C-alpha positions as CSV (number, residue, x, y, z in Angstrom):
1,M,9.3,5.2,-3.3
2,L,7.0,7.1,-1.4
3,S,5.7,10.2,-2.7
4,V,3.3,12.5,-0.8
5,T,1.1,13.7,-4.0
6,S,-1.4,16.1,-2.4
7,P,-3.5,15.9,1.9
8,G,-4.6,12.1,2.2
9,A,-2.8,11.2,-0.9
10,A,0.0,9.3,-1.9
11,S,1.5,6.9,-4.7
12,L,3.8,3.9,-4.0
13,S,6.1,3.8,-7.7
14,G,9.4,1.2,-9.0
15,R,10.2,-1.8,-7.5
16,I,8.4,-2.6,-4.0
17,D,10.0,-5.4,-2.7
18,M,11.7,-6.7,0.2
19,A,14.6,-4.8,-0.9
20,S,12.8,-1.6,-0.7
21,C,10.2,-2.1,1.9
22,A,12.5,-2.1,4.7
23,S,12.7,1.7,3.9
24,L,9.3,2.4,2.7
25,A,7.2,0.4,6.2
26,R,7.6,3.5,8.5
27,P,7.0,6.6,6.8
28,L,4.0,5.0,5.0
29,A,2.4,3.5,8.0
30,Q,2.9,6.8,9.8
31,L,1.2,8.6,6.3
32,A,-1.6,5.9,6.9
33,A,-2.0,6.9,10.7
34,Q,-2.0,10.6,10.3
35,G,-5.3,10.6,8.3
36,P,-7.9,9.2,5.5
37,L,-5.4,8.0,2.9
38,R,-5.7,7.2,-1.1
39,L,-2.6,5.6,-1.8
40,D,-2.4,4.9,-6.0
41,L,-0.3,1.7,-7.0
42,S,-0.3,2.5,-11.0
43,G,3.4,3.6,-10.9
44,I,4.6,0.3,-9.2
45,E,6.9,-1.6,-11.7
46,A,7.6,-5.1,-9.7
47,A,6.2,-6.3,-6.3
48,D,6.6,-9.1,-4.9
49,S,5.1,-10.5,-1.1
50,A,6.7,-8.2,0.5
51,A,4.8,-5.4,-1.1
52,L,1.8,-7.4,0.2
53,A,3.0,-7.1,3.7
54,L,3.9,-3.5,3.2
55,L,0.2,-2.8,2.1
56,L,-1.0,-5.2,5.4
57,S,1.2,-2.9,7.8
58,A,-0.2,0.0,6.1
59,R,-3.8,-1.0,6.5
60,R,-3.2,-2.1,10.0
61,A,-1.9,1.3,11.1
62,A,-4.8,3.6,9.2
63,E,-7.3,1.4,11.1
64,G,-5.5,1.0,14.3
65,A,-5.9,4.9,14.3
66,G,-9.4,4.9,13.1
67,H,-9.0,5.8,9.2
68,A,-9.2,4.0,6.1
69,L,-6.7,3.6,3.3
70,T,-8.0,3.4,0.5
71,L,-5.7,1.3,-3.2
72,S,-6.5,2.7,-6.3
73,G,-4.4,1.6,-9.6
74,I,-3.5,-2.0,-8.6
75,P,-1.5,-3.4,-10.7
76,A,-2.9,-6.7,-12.2
77,G,1.0,-8.2,-11.0
78,L,-0.2,-7.4,-7.7
79,A,-3.6,-8.3,-7.7
80,T,-2.7,-11.9,-9.1
81,L,0.2,-12.3,-6.4
82,A,-2.6,-11.3,-3.8
83,G,-5.1,-13.9,-5.5
84,L,-2.5,-16.4,-4.5
85,Y,-2.3,-15.7,-1.1
86,N,-5.9,-15.2,-0.3
87,L,-5.5,-12.0,0.2
88,E,-7.5,-10.1,-2.3
89,P,-9.8,-8.2,0.4
90,L,-6.6,-6.3,1.3
91,L,-7.0,-4.6,-2.3
92,R,-10.3,-4.1,-2.1
93,A,-11.1,-2.7,1.7
94,G,-11.3,1.0,2.0
95,D,-12.6,1.2,-1.1
């Protein structure tokens, strides 16, 4: 689930996987393109490689609009998955 928590801040929570990413991709990309965004990932219970694709898409949308996307509260499982795909910079970029 994607929730706007305050201006310029949002959070992802629950299962972020292939089934849920289809409904999250557009709203997250639009939010990231509106302005600098701090995205809290601490509420993610489980994630698969689709979650990484979702975050890559959001990063592209933010950068394409000239904005920063900062990730916080990165769950250990998602960090490990990013490491398997050599995508650690995705999780660090924008800090």
